[in-house]
C-alpha positions, 0 to 999 in steps of 0.5 A, a space after each residue: 066624659 061623655 056620660 057627664 051632664 054637660 051639653 048645649 041648647 043650640 043658640 038661635 040665629 038671631 043676632 048672629 053676625 058671624 058672616 061679617 068676618 071682621 078681622 079685629 074679632 078673634 072669634 070670626 076666625 073660628 066660625 063665630 062672633 063674641 055674641 054667639 059665643 056668649 050665647 053658647 056659654 050661657 046655654 052651657 051654664 044653664 044646662 049645668 045648673 038645671 042638671 040637679 040640685 047643687 050641680 051648678 058651679 054656684 054650688 061650690 065655693 072652691 075650684 072644684 064643684 064638689 056638689 057635682 063630684 058627690 052626685 056622680 060618685 054616688 050615682 057610680 056606686 048606685 049603678 053597681 048596687 050599694 045595699 044599706 047597712 043593716 043592724 046586724 052588720 053594724 053590731 058585727 063591725 062595732 064588735 070587731 072594732 072593739 075587740 081589735 082595740 083590745 088586741 092592739 093594747 098589747 102591741 102598742 103604747 098608743 092608746 085607742 083612737 076610736 070613739 065612735 065605731 061605725 058601718 058605712 055603705 059605699 054612699 056613706 063612705 063618699 059623704 063622710 070622707 068628702 071634706 078631706 078629699 076636698 082638702 086633698 084635691 083642691 090645690 090640683 083642681 085650682 091648677 086644672 081649672 086655671 090652666 083649662 081657662 087659660 088654654 080656652 082663652 089662648 085658643 081664641 085667636 090672640 089678643 081680645 080687642 079693648 072694646 070686647 074685654 068687658 065681655 070677654 072677662 065674664 066669659 072666661 070666668 064662666 069657662 073656669 066655672 064650667 072647667 070646675 064642674 068638669 074637673 068635679 066630674 072627673 073627681 066624682 068618677 074617681 071617688 066612685 070607683 074608689 068607693 067600690 074597692 075600699 074596705 074602711 076609712 083608712 085604706 089609703 093611709 090618710 085620715 078620711 074619717 071624722 075625728 074619733 070615728 072608725 069605720 068598715 064597709 060590710 060590702 068591702 069586707 065581703 069583697 076583700 075576702 073573696 077567694 081566701 077561703 077564710 071565714 067572714 068573721 076572721 077577715 072582718 077582724 083582721 081588717 078591723 085591726 088595720 082600721 083601729 091601728 090607723 086611727 091610733 096613729 092619727 088620733 095620738 100623734 098630734 103632728 101627723 095629720 097635718 104633716 101627711 095632709 100638708 105633704 099631699 097638698 105640697 106635692 099636688 101643687 107642684 103638678 103640671 097640668 097637661 092639657 094639650 088634648 084640650 088645646 088642640 081642640 080649642 084651636 080648631 073650635 067652631 062656634 057654629 057647632 054648639 057642642 064643640 066647647 063641650 067636647 073641647 072641655 072634655 079632652 084628656 087631662 093628664 098630671 105630671 110631676 114637675 122636675 124641680 128640686 121642690 117637687 122632687 123634695 115633696 114627692 120624697 116626703 110624701 111617699 116616705 110619710 105614707 110608707 112609714 104610716 103603712 109599715 107601722 100599721 102592718 107591723 102592729 096588726 100582724 103582731 097583734 093577729 099572730 096566734 089569734 087569727 089562723 089565716 093571718 099570714 094569708 090576710 097579710 099576703 092579700 094586703 100586699 098583693 093588693 098593693 102590688 096590683 094597684 090597690 085603692 091607695 095606689 090608684 087614688 094618688 095616681 088618678 087624683 094627685 098624679 103620684 105613683 106610690 111604690 109598694 117597695 117603700 112600704 116593705 122597706 118600712 115594714 122592715 125598719 119598724 120591725 127591727 126597731 121593735 126587736 132592738 128597742 121594744 114597743 115603747 122604744 118603737 112608738 117613741 119615734 113618733 114623738 116628733 117628726 124630726 125623730 122619724 125615718 127619712 128615705 135614706 133611713 128606709 134604704 138603711 134601716 139597720 143604720 137608723 135602728 143602731 145609730 140613735 140609741 134609745 137613751 138618745 130618743 127618750 132624753 132628747 130635749 125638743 126645746 133645745 132641738 127647736 133652739 138649734 133649728 132657730 139659730 141655723 135659720 137665723 144664720 147665728 150658729 150650727 148645731 155642731 152635731 154629726 148628721 146622725 145626731 142632728 134631725 134638722 131640716 135637711 130631711 125633707 130633701 133627702 132622696 132627691 
């Protein structure tokens, strides 16, 4: 993090009574006193606030400084080159997305979800998707900032005397603000790196674009097609199919957006923030060195999932949801492309290879949320959706999206044949969801049970499967 706009102006010696060595001052053990520490923190805050518009902690109301994250992400893509989208590229993307929707009409019952096709530069991708990133990252950012503030407070030599509490409180608050800026810098670097890899708004399986917007990045499309020996038009059409398929799901499955984003948030809340590197740096903090706090806050942070039943259930829920989304998209896209795009098989293989080597989705969740996605689960989900199509047809397959309780579970991905043939299509189409809800309410209140076998009862045990 040494390249971030963090730093200090060395405070003057005026008023420095660090030589007193008063035992009641926990800062004296680190080569300074509370007044010197206050001067350093104020200088640090001034540096952040003067580093550019919106760069200071006051520019963001949440735990993570998103103004700083935006600036760093845009700077990251600009360094590598981020050409503006020209009118010809906008027309090409618009035509590709509209044609993709026409092809998908034959392969799914879900209507088109793109009302506004757009072509984005990498910087535009950052700007347009930032609101959803805030929703995804703020839970883990809260854990980081609180932990970093606690790490610094814990490294100050023990309890702070009563007479110093009035000053210590605002100082620790300032430390948390600076921690938010540091975490914002890390998020900005991650998003900047991701923007150089994505091809559209839906690469990671989450609804990042504004409602009704479908987008492709011409620079990303060109990079994806390198080495495939296929025309740019064919590559663009295939990626447009994937973008349009994602948009259909999130536009016309009402519960899906909140379900997937909620799964991300639930998983992030159970993350343990490993600050051992920062804690070690803080333990030996020397206040005579104004850059010491900068180095301490710039220490390595790693994210580890907690080994609790709740966290395991959240992991299963999130991984399964993402796998089902991507598996369905793979299925309908490859069906729509078959016979129309000569390079469809090669393009599908390129998507699979990208996942296996750590594509945008895998890298995003590992970096920003601490989740390691398994490409195998996506392949298993694709097998299940194809089996559903063969057994029940397009309408029966898509009917599964009608309610979250009808969706396959992690166990169903392990046994797709059992899911496909264990719940006949007639049961799906005739299912009275109000009765299902009533049965769940009764069990929650302890007044009764459904009395049905597990295969017929899509109750509340599903999120914890696979733990």
